[in-house]
C-alpha positions, 0 to 999 in steps of 0.5 A: 106125531099123529098117533091116529095116523100111525095106528090106522096105517099098517106100514107106519105101525110096523115101523113103530112096533119094530122099534124104529124112531119115527116122527111125522113133521110138516107132512113128512115122515122122519126116521132116525138112523145111524150113519158114518161121517167123513171122520169115520164116526157113527152119528145120528141122522134123519131119513125124510120122506114125503108122506102121502095119505088118504084121510087117516091112512097112508097110501103108497109113496109118491116117490122113491126119493128121500132126503137126508139130514145129518148131525151137522149142517153139511154132513153127508153119509159115508161108508166105513172108510169115510168115503161119501156114498156117491152111488146113493146120493143123487143130489147135494143141493141143500133143501129146506124141509120145514120145521127147522129141518134142512137136508144136505142131500137126497138119496135115490134107490128105485127097486122094481117094483117100487116101494109098496109102502113106507115100511119098505121104503124107509127100512130099505134106506135105513139098512143101507146106512146101517151096514156101514155104521155097524162095520165101525160099531157093531152095536149100532141100530136103527131100532132103538124102541124110543118112548112114544107119548100117547094122546089123552083118550088114545091109551090108558098108558102115557106112552106106547106099550112097546112090550105088547107090540114087540111080543105081538100079543095084542089080542091076548092083552086086550082081555085085560082091557076092562073098565074098573079094577079096585085095590082095597089096601095098598100096603106091602102086598097091595102096592106090588099089586098096583105095580103089576096092574098099572102095566095092564090096559085097565081103564081105571085103577081105584086105590082104597086105603086110609093109612099114612106112608110111614118108614116101615112101609118103604121097606116093603113096597116097590121103588124107593121113597125119598127121605123128604117124601117120608118126612112129608108123611103123605097118605099111601094112596096119594103117594102111590097115585103120584108115582104111577100116574107117570105111566098109567092114566086113570089111577084114582086115590080114595083116602078111605078104607072100605066100609058101609059108607062107601062099599057101593062104589065097588058095585060096578068094579070088574075085579077087586084085590083085597090086601087088608088085615082080617077082621069084621071089615074083611068079612063085610067086604067079601059078603058085599062083593058076593052080593054084587057079583064082583070077582075078587082075590084076597091075599095073606102072609103068615111069617113066624120066627123059628130059632134064628130063621123065619118060616111061614106061608103065602096065601092067595084065595079067589072068589067069583060069582057062584064060586065062593063056598070054599071061602066059608066051608073050607075056612080059606080066609080067616076073619079073626081080628085077635091076631090068631090067623096064621096069615095075619102076623105082623112080619112082612118081607118085601120079597114075600109081599112081591110074591103074594102080589104076583100070585094074585095078579097071575090068578086074575090073569088066569081067570080073565083068560090071559094065561092058560089055567088047567087046574082052576084052583081057587086057593093056593098056598106057598110054603117057604120051607120046602118051596111048595106051592099047593093048589086047592079048591079046584072048580 
């Protein structure tokens, strides 16, 4: 399909956004629809229209007539009683349409005024067949929302983002269309951050982590690593890049921790997520991000055993240019490397990693204007016992 033609033509774009399975082939517009066969079975066919364009934009249709391609060579559409739709069919002459398609008949339904665009034309014909199909199968629909591949350079995603178009929040989602987001650490929480950020139109997502994917990592990360994948002991960044490249272009793996040798690579980042243990390396990283003027979010989980249960907290701390004093004066982030930090314990559970990542990404989206932000908190702490979420450091 010519994705450029669809993106520039309001009628084709509307068909696509509403979930119709459309295709452009041999200068024809194809829409896949359910119809009823003579055996009173619901099958899948194609409505085919000529496609008139001016440059990379459609113009009003040249004719009100469409062709029909059934599931079998000579199939004709019927009503729910198996009777051929003679009032709709105006010709039963078989017509070769190119690209291996041959129509068994043509339809003629001419409204007054005639169809102003291809959305009105194709949806009208689709609904004519759909009503009979739904009389047999109430679940039949022409709006199947099929996956639509995108071209290189057209989108960060490898297939069309139907979730955004279906919700009609494209203008809001555009706020997330930034050049470079960096994830420092892609362990338990960091891997869930990647899972969420990969579903946004960020152009480049850079992963920094030198660790190997081990068995315990698989129990606190999204998805499911296979036994063979764990036996291969890949680097975390390589494993995750391969997984998420199936959906999002521009995920770049760096088999390294961030230190003095490579921190300059973060200078041009639009945002940084920090999901690493405390210590001098975290202090160094945050100080450099302050120097660069790069906004960031740091996360932490502190879980401990009380009797035969677990208790603890999940922390999310943001820093933006000119708004990092709370980190130092209020000690929101501990840089101890002796295991004394309550947010730096060894116990991590997938649901808490997921929650920590979700809170971090929600805060990023609030900072960027995607979500409303009334309190402007820069630190939040979720406590398991009591289910409390405490906001602090309002700016």
